[in-house]
mmCIF file of the N, C-alpha and C atoms, coordinates in Angstrom:
data_MODEL
# 
_entry.id   MODEL 
# 
loop_
_atom_site.group_PDB 
_atom_site.id 
_atom_site.type_symbol 
_atom_site.label_atom_id 
_atom_site.label_alt_id 
_atom_site.label_comp_id 
_atom_site.label_asym_id 
_atom_site.label_entity_id 
_atom_site.label_seq_id 
_atom_site.pdbx_PDB_ins_code 
_atom_site.Cartn_x 
_atom_site.Cartn_y 
_atom_site.Cartn_z 
_atom_site.occupancy 
_atom_site.B_iso_or_equiv 
_atom_site.pdbx_formal_charge 
_atom_site.auth_seq_id 
_atom_site.auth_comp_id 
_atom_site.auth_asym_id 
_atom_site.auth_atom_id 
_atom_site.pdbx_PDB_model_num 
ATOM 1   N N  . UNK A 1 1  ? 73.810 -3.980  33.353 1.00 0.00 ? 1  UNK A N  1 
ATOM 2   C CA . UNK A 1 1  ? 73.554 -5.378  33.127 1.00 0.00 ? 1  UNK A CA 1 
ATOM 3   C C  . UNK A 1 1  ? 74.507 -5.860  32.049 1.00 0.00 ? 1  UNK A C  1 
ATOM 4   N N  . UNK A 1 2  ? 75.146 -6.962  32.261 1.00 0.00 ? 2  UNK A N  1 
ATOM 5   C CA . UNK A 1 2  ? 76.107 -7.440  31.276 1.00 0.00 ? 2  UNK A CA 1 
ATOM 6   C C  . UNK A 1 2  ? 75.424 -8.004  30.037 1.00 0.00 ? 2  UNK A C  1 
ATOM 7   N N  . UNK A 1 3  ? 74.296 -8.662  30.197 1.00 0.00 ? 3  UNK A N  1 
ATOM 8   C CA . UNK A 1 3  ? 73.563 -9.233  29.070 1.00 0.00 ? 3  UNK A CA 1 
ATOM 9   C C  . UNK A 1 3  ? 72.411 -8.294  28.740 1.00 0.00 ? 3  UNK A C  1 
ATOM 10  N N  . UNK A 1 4  ? 72.519 -7.546  27.643 1.00 0.00 ? 4  UNK A N  1 
ATOM 11  C CA . UNK A 1 4  ? 71.547 -6.505  27.328 1.00 0.00 ? 4  UNK A CA 1 
ATOM 12  C C  . UNK A 1 4  ? 70.426 -6.994  26.415 1.00 0.00 ? 4  UNK A C  1 
ATOM 13  N N  . UNK A 1 5  ? 69.915 -8.218  26.601 1.00 0.00 ? 5  UNK A N  1 
ATOM 14  C CA . UNK A 1 5  ? 68.789 -8.672  25.803 1.00 0.00 ? 5  UNK A CA 1 
ATOM 15  C C  . UNK A 1 5  ? 67.560 -7.869  26.180 1.00 0.00 ? 5  UNK A C  1 
ATOM 16  N N  . UNK A 1 6  ? 66.857 -7.383  25.174 1.00 0.00 ? 6  UNK A N  1 
ATOM 17  C CA . UNK A 1 6  ? 65.671 -6.566  25.420 1.00 0.00 ? 6  UNK A CA 1 
ATOM 18  C C  . UNK A 1 6  ? 64.568 -7.410  26.056 1.00 0.00 ? 6  UNK A C  1 
ATOM 19  N N  . UNK A 1 7  ? 63.777 -6.760  26.891 1.00 0.00 ? 7  UNK A N  1 
ATOM 20  C CA . UNK A 1 7  ? 62.650 -7.381  27.591 1.00 0.00 ? 7  UNK A CA 1 
ATOM 21  C C  . UNK A 1 7  ? 63.088 -8.543  28.476 1.00 0.00 ? 7  UNK A C  1 
ATOM 22  N N  . UNK A 1 8  ? 64.234 -8.360  29.133 1.00 0.00 ? 8  UNK A N  1 
ATOM 23  C CA . UNK A 1 8  ? 64.710 -9.360  30.078 1.00 0.00 ? 8  UNK A CA 1 
ATOM 24  C C  . UNK A 1 8  ? 65.455 -8.669  31.211 1.00 0.00 ? 8  UNK A C  1 
ATOM 25  N N  . UNK A 1 9  ? 65.660 -9.405  32.285 1.00 0.00 ? 9  UNK A N  1 
ATOM 26  C CA . UNK A 1 9  ? 66.375 -8.833  33.416 1.00 0.00 ? 9  UNK A CA 1 
ATOM 27  C C  . UNK A 1 9  ? 66.890 -9.915  34.328 1.00 0.00 ? 9  UNK A C  1 
ATOM 28  N N  . UNK A 1 10 ? 67.464 -9.488  35.455 1.00 0.00 ? 10 UNK A N  1 
ATOM 29  C CA . UNK A 1 10 ? 68.049 -10.414 36.410 1.00 0.00 ? 10 UNK A CA 1 
ATOM 30  C C  . UNK A 1 10 ? 67.909 -9.812  37.805 1.00 0.00 ? 10 UNK A C  1 
ATOM 31  N N  . UNK A 1 11 ? 67.659 -10.668 38.795 1.00 0.00 ? 11 UNK A N  1 
ATOM 32  C CA . UNK A 1 11 ? 67.593 -10.211 40.182 1.00 0.00 ? 11 UNK A CA 1 
ATOM 33  C C  . UNK A 1 11 ? 68.485 -11.092 41.048 1.00 0.00 ? 11 UNK A C  1 
ATOM 34  N N  . UNK A 1 12 ? 68.981 -10.503 42.123 1.00 0.00 ? 12 UNK A N  1 
ATOM 35  C CA . UNK A 1 12 ? 69.842 -11.190 43.083 1.00 0.00 ? 12 UNK A CA 1 
ATOM 36  C C  . UNK A 1 12 ? 69.291 -10.973 44.487 1.00 0.00 ? 12 UNK A C  1 
ATOM 37  N N  . UNK A 1 13 ? 69.637 -11.858 45.405 1.00 0.00 ? 13 UNK A N  1 
ATOM 38  C CA . UNK A 1 13 ? 69.275 -11.682 46.808 1.00 0.00 ? 13 UNK A CA 1 
ATOM 39  C C  . UNK A 1 13 ? 69.937 -10.409 47.318 1.00 0.00 ? 13 UNK A C  1 
ATOM 40  N N  . UNK A 1 14 ? 69.191 -9.593  48.036 1.00 0.00 ? 14 UNK A N  1 
ATOM 41  C CA . UNK A 1 14 ? 69.672 -8.309  48.536 1.00 0.00 ? 14 UNK A CA 1 
ATOM 42  C C  . UNK A 1 14 ? 70.424 -8.504  49.859 1.00 0.00 ? 14 UNK A C  1 
ATOM 43  N N  . UNK A 1 15 ? 71.737 -8.246  49.887 1.00 0.00 ? 15 UNK A N  1 
ATOM 44  C CA . UNK A 1 15 ? 72.503 -8.441  51.121 1.00 0.00 ? 15 UNK A CA 1 
ATOM 45  C C  . UNK A 1 15 ? 72.179 -7.403  52.200 1.00 0.00 ? 15 UNK A C  1 
ATOM 46  N N  . UNK A 1 16 ? 71.515 -6.305  51.824 1.00 0.00 ? 16 UNK A N  1 
ATOM 47  C CA . UNK A 1 16 ? 71.177 -5.255  52.792 1.00 0.00 ? 16 UNK A CA 1 
ATOM 48  C C  . UNK A 1 16 ? 69.855 -5.512  53.511 1.00 0.00 ? 16 UNK A C  1 
ATOM 49  N N  . UNK A 1 17 ? 69.124 -6.537  53.108 1.00 0.00 ? 17 UNK A N  1 
ATOM 50  C CA . UNK A 1 17 ? 67.834 -6.844  53.716 1.00 0.00 ? 17 UNK A CA 1 
ATOM 51  C C  . UNK A 1 17 ? 68.034 -7.433  55.102 1.00 0.00 ? 17 UNK A C  1 
ATOM 52  N N  . UNK A 1 18 ? 67.285 -6.894  56.077 1.00 0.00 ? 18 UNK A N  1 
ATOM 53  C CA . UNK A 1 18 ? 67.260 -7.452  57.432 1.00 0.00 ? 18 UNK A CA 1 
ATOM 54  C C  . UNK A 1 18 ? 65.796 -7.614  57.829 1.00 0.00 ? 18 UNK A C  1 
ATOM 55  N N  . UNK A 1 19 ? 65.516 -8.391  58.855 1.00 0.00 ? 19 UNK A N  1 
ATOM 56  C CA . UNK A 1 19 ? 64.121 -8.531  59.299 1.00 0.00 ? 19 UNK A CA 1 
ATOM 57  C C  . UNK A 1 19 ? 63.524 -7.212  59.792 1.00 0.00 ? 19 UNK A C  1 
ATOM 58  N N  . UNK A 1 20 ? 64.377 -6.255  60.146 1.00 0.00 ? 20 UNK A N  1 
ATOM 59  C CA . UNK A 1 20 ? 63.899 -4.989  60.714 1.00 0.00 ? 20 UNK A CA 1 
ATOM 60  C C  . UNK A 1 20 ? 63.650 -3.888  59.685 1.00 0.00 ? 20 UNK A C  1 
ATOM 61  N N  . UNK A 1 21 ? 64.010 -4.103  58.404 1.00 0.00 ? 21 UNK A N  1 
ATOM 62  C CA . UNK A 1 21 ? 63.796 -3.036  57.431 1.00 0.00 ? 21 UNK A CA 1 
ATOM 63  C C  . UNK A 1 21 ? 62.846 -3.500  56.325 1.00 0.00 ? 21 UNK A C  1 
ATOM 64  N N  . UNK A 1 22 ? 62.403 -2.569  55.520 1.00 0.00 ? 22 UNK A N  1 
ATOM 65  C CA . UNK A 1 22 ? 61.467 -2.876  54.441 1.00 0.00 ? 22 UNK A CA 1 
ATOM 66  C C  . UNK A 1 22 ? 62.166 -2.946  53.088 1.00 0.00 ? 22 UNK A C  1 
ATOM 67  N N  . UNK A 1 23 ? 63.463 -3.145  53.101 1.00 0.00 ? 23 UNK A N  1 
ATOM 68  C CA . UNK A 1 23 ? 64.208 -3.271  51.850 1.00 0.00 ? 23 UNK A CA 1 
ATOM 69  C C  . UNK A 1 23 ? 63.686 -4.481  51.079 1.00 0.00 ? 23 UNK A C  1 
ATOM 70  N N  . UNK A 1 24 ? 63.810 -4.473  49.760 1.00 0.00 ? 24 UNK A N  1 
ATOM 71  C CA . UNK A 1 24 ? 63.384 -5.648  48.993 1.00 0.00 ? 24 UNK A CA 1 
ATOM 72  C C  . UNK A 1 24 ? 64.287 -6.844  49.273 1.00 0.00 ? 24 UNK A C  1 
ATOM 73  N N  . UNK A 1 25 ? 63.696 -8.058  49.227 1.00 0.00 ? 25 UNK A N  1 
ATOM 74  C CA . UNK A 1 25 ? 64.496 -9.268  49.412 1.00 0.00 ? 25 UNK A CA 1 
ATOM 75  C C  . UNK A 1 25 ? 65.425 -9.501  48.225 1.00 0.00 ? 25 UNK A C  1 
ATOM 76  N N  . UNK A 1 26 ? 64.996 -9.049  47.050 1.00 0.00 ? 26 UNK A N  1 
ATOM 77  C CA . UNK A 1 26 ? 65.780 -9.207  45.825 1.00 0.00 ? 26 UNK A CA 1 
ATOM 78  C C  . UNK A 1 26 ? 65.841 -7.876  45.101 1.00 0.00 ? 26 UNK A C  1 
ATOM 79  N N  . UNK A 1 27 ? 66.935 -7.640  44.389 1.00 0.00 ? 27 UNK A N  1 
ATOM 80  C CA . UNK A 1 27 ? 67.039 -6.446  43.557 1.00 0.00 ? 27 UNK A CA 1 
ATOM 81  C C  . UNK A 1 27 ? 67.890 -6.763  42.338 1.00 0.00 ? 27 UNK A C  1 
ATOM 82  N N  . UNK A 1 28 ? 67.720 -5.970  41.300 1.00 0.00 ? 28 UNK A N  1 
ATOM 83  C CA . UNK A 1 28 ? 68.464 -6.223  40.076 1.00 0.00 ? 28 UNK A CA 1 
ATOM 84  C C  . UNK A 1 28 ? 68.154 -5.171  39.030 1.00 0.00 ? 28 UNK A C  1 
ATOM 85  N N  . UNK A 1 29 ? 68.241 -5.572  37.759 1.00 0.00 ? 29 UNK A N  1 
ATOM 86  C CA . UNK A 1 29 ? 68.014 -4.636  36.671 1.00 0.00 ? 29 UNK A CA 1 
ATOM 87  C C  . UNK A 1 29 ? 67.445 -5.348  35.461 1.00 0.00 ? 29 UNK A C  1 
ATOM 88  N N  . UNK A 1 30 ? 66.799 -4.569  34.590 1.00 0.00 ? 30 UNK A N  1 
ATOM 89  C CA . UNK A 1 30 ? 66.187 -5.116  33.382 1.00 0.00 ? 30 UNK A CA 1 
ATOM 90  C C  . UNK A 1 30 ? 66.269 -4.094  32.263 1.00 0.00 ? 30 UNK A C  1 
ATOM 91  N N  . UNK A 1 31 ? 66.149 -4.587  31.040 1.00 0.00 ? 31 UNK A N  1 
ATOM 92  C CA . UNK A 1 31 ? 66.030 -3.727  29.861 1.00 0.00 ? 31 UNK A CA 1 
ATOM 93  C C  . UNK A 1 31 ? 64.678 -4.039  29.232 1.00 0.00 ? 31 UNK A C  1 
ATOM 94  N N  . UNK A 1 32 ? 63.827 -3.018  29.135 1.00 0.00 ? 32 UNK A N  1 
ATOM 95  C CA . UNK A 1 32 ? 62.486 -3.172  28.583 1.00 0.00 ? 32 UNK A CA 1 
ATOM 96  C C  . UNK A 1 32 ? 62.291 -2.127  27.499 1.00 0.00 ? 32 UNK A C  1 
ATOM 97  N N  . UNK A 1 33 ? 61.986 -2.580  26.295 1.00 0.00 ? 33 UNK A N  1 
ATOM 98  C CA . UNK A 1 33 ? 61.839 -1.687  25.135 1.00 0.00 ? 33 UNK A CA 1 
ATOM 99  C C  . UNK A 1 33 ? 63.043 -0.763  24.979 1.00 0.00 ? 33 UNK A C  1 
ATOM 100 N N  . UNK A 1 34 ? 64.226 -1.304  25.216 1.00 0.00 ? 34 UNK A N  1 
ATOM 101 C CA . UNK A 1 34 ? 65.460 -0.551  25.040 1.00 0.00 ? 34 UNK A CA 1 
ATOM 102 C C  . UNK A 1 34 ? 65.808 0.403   26.166 1.00 0.00 ? 34 UNK A C  1 
ATOM 103 N N  . UNK A 1 35 ? 64.995 0.461   27.222 1.00 0.00 ? 35 UNK A N  1 
ATOM 104 C CA . UNK A 1 35 ? 65.256 1.352   28.357 1.00 0.00 ? 35 UNK A CA 1 
ATOM 105 C C  . UNK A 1 35 ? 65.649 0.520   29.569 1.00 0.00 ? 35 UNK A C  1 
ATOM 106 N N  . UNK A 1 36 ? 66.561 1.047   30.380 1.00 0.00 ? 36 UNK A N  1 
ATOM 107 C CA . UNK A 1 36 ? 67.071 0.329   31.542 1.00 0.00 ? 36 UNK A CA 1 
ATOM 108 C C  . UNK A 1 36 ? 66.266 0.680   32.793 1.00 0.00 ? 36 UNK A C  1 
ATOM 109 N N  . UNK A 1 37 ? 66.008 -0.354  33.604 1.00 0.00 ? 37 UNK A N  1 
ATOM 110 C CA . UNK A 1 37 ? 65.224 -0.204  34.833 1.00 0.00 ? 37 UNK A CA 1 
ATOM 111 C C  . UNK A 1 37 ? 65.908 -0.930  35.981 1.00 0.00 ? 37 UNK A C  1 
ATOM 112 N N  . UNK A 1 38 ? 65.698 -0.406  37.201 1.00 0.00 ? 38 UNK A N  1 
ATOM 113 C CA . UNK A 1 38 ? 66.057 -1.113  38.422 1.00 0.00 ? 38 UNK A CA 1 
ATOM 114 C C  . UNK A 1 38 ? 64.862 -1.974  38.793 1.00 0.00 ? 38 UNK A C  1 
ATOM 115 N N  . UNK A 1 39 ? 65.106 -3.173  39.361 1.00 0.00 ? 39 UNK A N  1 
ATOM 116 C CA . UNK A 1 39 ? 64.040 -4.060  39.810 1.00 0.00 ? 39 UNK A CA 1 
ATOM 117 C C  . UNK A 1 39 ? 64.175 -4.258  41.311 1.00 0.00 ? 39 UNK A C  1 
ATOM 118 N N  . UNK A 1 40 ? 63.044 -4.192  42.018 1.00 0.00 ? 40 UNK A N  1 
ATOM 119 C CA . UNK A 1 40 ? 62.983 -4.538  43.434 1.00 0.00 ? 40 UNK A CA 1 
ATOM 120 C C  . UNK A 1 40 ? 61.900 -5.604  43.584 1.00 0.00 ? 40 UNK A C  1 
ATOM 121 N N  . UNK A 1 41 ? 62.167 -6.637  44.396 1.00 0.00 ? 41 UNK A N  1 
ATOM 122 C CA . UNK A 1 41 ? 61.189 -7.715  44.576 1.00 0.00 ? 41 UNK A CA 1 
ATOM 123 C C  . UNK A 1 41 ? 61.099 -8.103  46.046 1.00 0.00 ? 41 UNK A C  1 
ATOM 124 N N  . UNK A 1 42 ? 59.865 -8.249  46.509 1.00 0.00 ? 42 UNK A N  1 
ATOM 125 C CA . UNK A 1 42 ? 59.576 -8.660  47.873 1.00 0.00 ? 42 UNK A CA 1 
ATOM 126 C C  . UNK A 1 42 ? 58.838 -9.989  47.832 1.00 0.00 ? 42 UNK A C  1 
ATOM 127 N N  . UNK A 1 43 ? 59.144 -10.893 48.753 1.00 0.00 ? 43 UNK A N  1 
ATOM 128 C CA . UNK A 1 43 ? 58.420 -12.155 48.868 1.00 0.00 ? 43 UNK A CA 1 
ATOM 129 C C  . UNK A 1 43 ? 57.246 -11.917 49.816 1.00 0.00 ? 43 UNK A C  1 
ATOM 130 N N  . UNK A 1 44 ? 56.031 -12.250 49.349 1.00 0.00 ? 44 UNK A N  1 
ATOM 131 C CA . UNK A 1 44 ? 54.828 -12.028 50.158 1.00 0.00 ? 44 UNK A CA 1 
ATOM 132 C C  . UNK A 1 44 ? 54.014 -13.309 50.218 1.00 0.00 ? 44 UNK A C  1 
ATOM 133 N N  . UNK A 1 45 ? 53.129 -13.377 51.213 1.00 0.00 ? 45 UNK A N  1 
ATOM 134 C CA . UNK A 1 45 ? 52.207 -14.504 51.349 1.00 0.00 ? 45 UNK A CA 1 
ATOM 135 C C  . UNK A 1 45 ? 50.833 -14.076 50.869 1.00 0.00 ? 45 UNK A C  1 
ATOM 136 N N  . UNK A 1 46 ? 50.191 -14.922 50.068 1.00 0.00 ? 46 UNK A N  1 
ATOM 137 C CA . UNK A 1 46 ? 48.857 -14.638 49.567 1.00 0.00 ? 46 UNK A CA 1 
ATOM 138 C C  . UNK A 1 46 ? 47.949 -15.839 49.730 1.00 0.00 ? 46 UNK A C  1 
ATOM 139 N N  . UNK A 1 47 ? 46.727 -15.706 49.256 1.00 0.00 ? 47 UNK A N  1 
ATOM 140 C CA . UNK A 1 47 ? 45.744 -16.772 49.370 1.00 0.00 ? 47 UNK A CA 1 
ATOM 141 C C  . UNK A 1 47 ? 46.193 -18.040 48.650 1.00 0.00 ? 47 UNK A C  1 
ATOM 142 N N  . UNK A 1 48 ? 46.979 -17.902 47.595 1.00 0.00 ? 48 UNK A N  1 
ATOM 143 C CA . UNK A 1 48 ? 47.451 -19.055 46.822 1.00 0.00 ? 48 UNK A CA 1 
ATOM 144 C C  . UNK A 1 48 ? 48.886 -19.442 47.167 1.00 0.00 ? 48 UNK A C  1 
ATOM 145 N N  . UNK A 1 49 ? 49.436 -18.867 48.219 1.00 0.00 ? 49 UNK A N  1 
ATOM 146 C CA . UNK A 1 49 ? 50.802 -19.184 48.629 1.00 0.00 ? 49 UNK A CA 1 
ATOM 147 C C  . UNK A 1 49 ? 51.732 -17.995 48.457 1.00 0.00 ? 49 UNK A C  1 
ATOM 148 N N  . UNK A 1 50 ? 53.032 -18.242 48.497 1.00 0.00 ? 50 UNK A N  1 
ATOM 149 C CA . UNK A 1 50 ? 54.036 -17.176 48.378 1.00 0.00 ? 50 UNK A CA 1 
ATOM 150 C C  . UNK A 1 50 ? 54.117 -16.676 46.938 1.00 0.00 ? 50 UNK A C  1 
ATOM 151 N N  . UNK A 1 51 ? 54.422 -15.372 46.816 1.00 0.00 ? 51 UNK A N  1 
ATOM 152 C CA . UNK A 1 51 ? 54.575 -14.771 45.488 1.00 0.00 ? 51 UNK A CA 1 
ATOM 153 C C  . UNK A 1 51 ? 55.547 -13.611 45.581 1.00 0.00 ? 51 UNK A C  1 
ATOM 154 N N  . UNK A 1 52 ? 56.012 -13.135 44.434 1.00 0.00 ? 52 UNK A N  1 
ATOM 155 C CA . UNK A 1 52 ? 56.868 -11.953 44.362 1.00 0.00 ? 52 UNK A CA 1 
ATOM 156 C C  . UNK A 1 52 ? 56.015 -10.727 44.069 1.00 0.00 ? 52 UNK A C  1 
ATOM 157 N N  . UNK A 1 53 ? 56.229 -9.675  44.804 1.00 0.00 ? 53 UNK A N  1 
ATOM 158 C CA . UNK A 1 53 ? 55.695 -8.356  44.478 1.00 0.00 ? 53 UNK A CA 1 
ATOM 159 C C  . UNK A 1 53 ? 56.872 -7.587  43.881 1.00 0.00 ? 53 UNK A C  1 
ATOM 160 N N  . UNK A 1 54 ? 56.727 -7.105  42.646 1.00 0.00 ? 54 UNK A N  1 
ATOM 161 C CA . UNK A 1 54 ? 57.854 -6.538  41.906 1.00 0.00 ? 54 UNK A CA 1 
ATOM 162 C C  . UNK A 1 54 ? 57.589 -5.084  41.541 1.00 0.00 ? 54 UNK A C  1 
ATOM 163 N N  . UNK A 1 55 ? 58.624 -4.252  41.667 1.00 0.00 ? 55 UNK A N  1 
ATOM 164 C CA . UNK A 1 55 ? 58.550 -2.844  41.275 1.00 0.00 ? 55 UNK A CA 1 
ATOM 165 C C  . UNK A 1 55 ? 59.698 -2.537  40.325 1.00 0.00 ? 55 UNK A C  1 
ATOM 166 N N  . UNK A 1 56 ? 59.418 -1.711  39.328 1.00 0.00 ? 56 UNK A N  1 
ATOM 167 C CA . UNK A 1 56 ? 60.421 -1.272  38.358 1.00 0.00 ? 56 UNK A CA 1 
ATOM 168 C C  . UNK A 1 56 ? 60.587 0.236   38.489 1.00 0.00 ? 56 UNK A C  1 
ATOM 169 N N  . UNK A 1 57 ? 61.827 0.699   38.421 1.00 0.00 ? 57 UNK A N  1 
ATOM 170 C CA . UNK A 1 57 ? 62.109 2.137   38.460 1.00 0.00 ? 57 UNK A CA 1 
ATOM 171 C C  . UNK A 1 57 ? 63.097 2.450   37.346 1.00 0.00 ? 57 UNK A C  1 
ATOM 172 N N  . UNK A 1 58 ? 62.747 3.416   36.502 1.00 0.00 ? 58 UNK A N  1 
ATOM 173 C CA . UNK A 1 58 ? 63.608 3.764   35.372 1.00 0.00 ? 58 UNK A CA 1 
ATOM 174 C C  . UNK A 1 58 ? 64.965 4.254   35.867 1.00 0.00 ? 58 UNK A C  1 
ATOM 175 N N  . UNK A 1 59 ? 66.026 3.736   35.248 1.00 0.00 ? 59 UNK A N  1 
ATOM 176 C CA . UNK A 1 59 ? 67.364 4.256   35.519 1.00 0.00 ? 59 UNK A CA 1 
ATOM 177 C C  . UNK A 1 59 ? 67.461 5.574   34.776 1.00 0.00 ? 59 UNK A C  1 
ATOM 178 N N  . UNK A 1 60 ? 67.934 6.576   35.445 1.00 0.00 ? 60 UNK A N  1 
ATOM 179 C CA . UNK A 1 60 ? 68.083 7.868   34.794 1.00 0.00 ? 60 UNK A CA 1 
ATOM 180 C C  . UNK A 1 60 ? 69.515 8.336   34.959 1.00 0.00 ? 60 UNK A C  1 
ATOM 181 N N  . UNK A 1 61 ? 70.032 8.921   33.892 1.00 0.00 ? 61 UNK A N  1 
ATOM 182 C CA . UNK A 1 61 ? 71.378 9.488   33.965 1.00 0.00 ? 61 UNK A CA 1 
ATOM 183 C C  . UNK A 1 61 ? 71.355 10.646  34.958 1.00 0.00 ? 61 UNK A C  1 
ATOM 184 N N  . UNK A 1 62 ? 72.413 10.815  35.732 1.00 0.00 ? 62 UNK A N  1 
ATOM 185 C CA . UNK A 1 62 ? 72.442 11.945  36.663 1.00 0.00 ? 62 UNK A CA 1 
ATOM 186 C C  . UNK A 1 62 ? 72.353 13.263  35.895 1.00 0.00 ? 62 UNK A C  1 
ATOM 187 N N  . UNK A 1 63 ? 71.644 14.204  36.476 1.00 0.00 ? 63 UNK A N  1 
ATOM 188 C CA . UNK A 1 63 ? 71.494 15.504  35.831 1.00 0.00 ? 63 UNK A CA 1 
ATOM 189 C C  . UNK A 1 63 ? 72.864 16.152  35.664 1.00 0.00 ? 63 UNK A C  1 
ATOM 190 N N  . UNK A 1 64 ? 73.122 16.662  34.482 1.00 0.00 ? 64 UNK A N  1 
ATOM 191 C CA . UNK A 1 64 ? 74.410 17.296  34.209 1.00 0.00 ? 64 UNK A CA 1 
ATOM 192 C C  . UNK A 1 64 ? 74.409 18.689  34.821 1.00 0.00 ? 64 UNK A C  1 
ATOM 193 N N  . UNK A 1 65 ? 75.408 18.966  35.631 1.00 0.00 ? 65 UNK A N  1 
ATOM 194 C CA . UNK A 1 65 ? 75.530 20.283  36.232 1.00 0.00 ? 65 UNK A CA 1 
ATOM 195 C C  . UNK A 1 65 ? 76.243 21.205  35.255 1.00 0.00 ? 65 UNK A C  1 
ATOM 196 N N  . UNK A 1 66 ? 75.837 22.473  35.213 1.00 0.00 ? 66 UNK A N  1 
ATOM 197 C CA . UNK A 1 66 ? 76.542 23.406  34.339 1.00 0.00 ? 66 UNK A CA 1 
ATOM 198 C C  . UNK A 1 66 ? 77.984 23.610  34.800 1.00 0.00 ? 66 UNK A C  1 
ATOM 199 N N  . UNK A 1 67 ? 78.829 23.985  33.880 1.00 0.00 ? 67 UNK A N  1 
ATOM 200 C CA . UNK A 1 67 ? 80.227 24.249  34.201 1.00 0.00 ? 67 UNK A CA 1 
ATOM 201 C C  . UNK A 1 67 ? 80.313 25.367  35.232 1.00 0.00 ? 67 UNK A C  1 
ATOM 202 N N  . UNK A 1 68 ? 81.413 25.395  35.984 1.00 0.00 ? 68 UNK A N  1 
ATOM 203 C CA . UNK A 1 68 ? 81.584 26.386  37.042 1.00 0.00 ? 68 UNK A CA 1 
ATOM 204 C C  . UNK A 1 68 ? 81.424 27.809  36.497 1.00 0.00 ? 68 UNK A C  1 
ATOM 205 N N  . UNK A 1 69 ? 81.999 28.076  35.329 1.00 0.00 ? 69 UNK A N  1 
ATOM 206 C CA . UNK A 1 69 ? 81.915 29.416  34.744 1.00 0.00 ? 69 UNK A CA 1 
ATOM 207 C C  . UNK A 1 69 ? 80.463 29.784  34.419 1.00 0.00 ? 69 UNK A C  1 
ATOM 208 N N  . UNK A 1 70 ? 79.676 28.806  33.952 1.00 0.00 ? 70 UNK A N  1 
ATOM 209 C CA . UNK A 1 70 ? 78.269 29.061  33.636 1.00 0.00 ? 70 UNK A CA 1 
ATOM 210 C C  . UNK A 1 70 ? 77.471 29.348  34.896 1.00 0.00 ? 70 UNK A C  1 
ATOM 211 N N  . UNK A 1 71 ? 77.819 28.666  35.989 1.00 0.00 ? 71 UNK A N  1 
ATOM 212 C CA . UNK A 1 71 ? 77.115 28.924  37.247 1.00 0.00 ? 71 UNK A CA 1 
ATOM 213 C C  . UNK A 1 71 ? 77.433 30.326  37.745 1.00 0.00 ? 71 UNK A C  1 
ATOM 214 N N  . UNK A 1 72 ? 78.675 30.779  37.554 1.00 0.00 ? 72 UNK A N  1 
ATOM 215 C CA . UNK A 1 72 ? 79.031 32.138  37.971 1.00 0.00 ? 72 UNK A CA 1 
ATOM 216 C C  . UNK A 1 72 ? 78.276 33.172  37.141 1.00 0.00 ? 72 UNK A C  1 
ATOM 217 N N  . UNK A 1 73 ? 78.121 32.924  35.837 1.00 0.00 ? 73 UNK A N  1 
ATOM 218 C CA . UNK A 1 73 ? 77.417 33.878  34.966 1.00 0.00 ? 73 UNK A CA 1 
ATOM 219 C C  . UNK A 1 73 ? 75.940 33.968  35.339 1.00 0.00 ? 73 UNK A C  1 
ATOM 220 N N  . UNK A 1 74 ? 75.356 32.861  35.835 1.00 0.00 ? 74 UNK A N  1 
ATOM 221 C CA . UNK A 1 74 ? 73.933 32.850  36.203 1.00 0.00 ? 74 UNK A CA 1 
ATOM 222 C C  . UNK A 1 74 ? 73.692 33.316  37.630 1.00 0.00 ? 74 UNK A C  1 
ATOM 223 N N  . UNK A 1 75 ? 74.763 33.514  38.383 1.00 0.00 ? 75 UNK A N  1 
ATOM 224 C CA . UNK A 1 75 ? 74.632 33.878  39.794 1.00 0.00 ? 75 UNK A CA 1 
ATOM 225 C C  . UNK A 1 75 ? 74.008 35.258  39.919 1.00 0.00 ? 75 UNK A C  1 
ATOM 226 N N  . UNK A 1 76 ? 72.959 35.361  40.701 1.00 0.00 ? 76 UNK A N  1 
ATOM 227 C CA . UNK A 1 76 ? 72.265 36.624  40.922 1.00 0.00 ? 76 UNK A CA 1 
ATOM 228 C C  . UNK A 1 76 ? 72.563 37.200  42.304 1.00 0.00 ? 76 UNK A C  1 
ATOM 229 N N  . UNK A 1 77 ? 73.677 36.794  42.894 1.00 0.00 ? 77 UNK A N  1 
ATOM 230 C CA . UNK A 1 77 ? 74.038 37.274  44.217 1.00 0.00 ? 77 UNK A CA 1 
ATOM 231 C C  . UNK A 1 77 ? 74.314 38.781  44.149 1.00 0.00 ? 77 UNK A C  1 
ATOM 232 N N  . UNK A 1 78 ? 73.694 39.583  45.052 1.00 0.00 ? 78 UNK A N  1 
ATOM 233 C CA . UNK A 1 78 ? 73.806 41.030  44.969 1.00 0.00 ? 78 UNK A CA 1 
ATOM 234 C C  . UNK A 1 78 ? 75.131 41.604  45.455 1.00 0.00 ? 78 UNK A C  1 
ATOM 235 N N  . UNK A 1 79 ? 76.055 40.814  45.918 1.00 0.00 ? 79 UNK A N  1 
ATOM 236 C CA . UNK A 1 79 ? 77.311 41.397  46.405 1.00 0.00 ? 79 UNK A CA 1 
ATOM 237 C C  . UNK A 1 79 ? 78.464 41.078  45.500 1.00 0.00 ? 79 UNK A C  1 
# 
């Protein structure tokens, strides 16, 4: 997110959404209490009219893989 104000976020219309899939109509990102999250939003109909159903998923750094040499040292292959 370019604007890193805490407890705020932004969503955009999802170009991958089609009538045939369950992808969110909107997606984006937010920063909450200093942590980054992905946002997904679906437009739904309710008793009081249309509303957004929103889900947040924590952004996580990809797991760091050990160096090639470390993987060889841990290898338990019997041959």
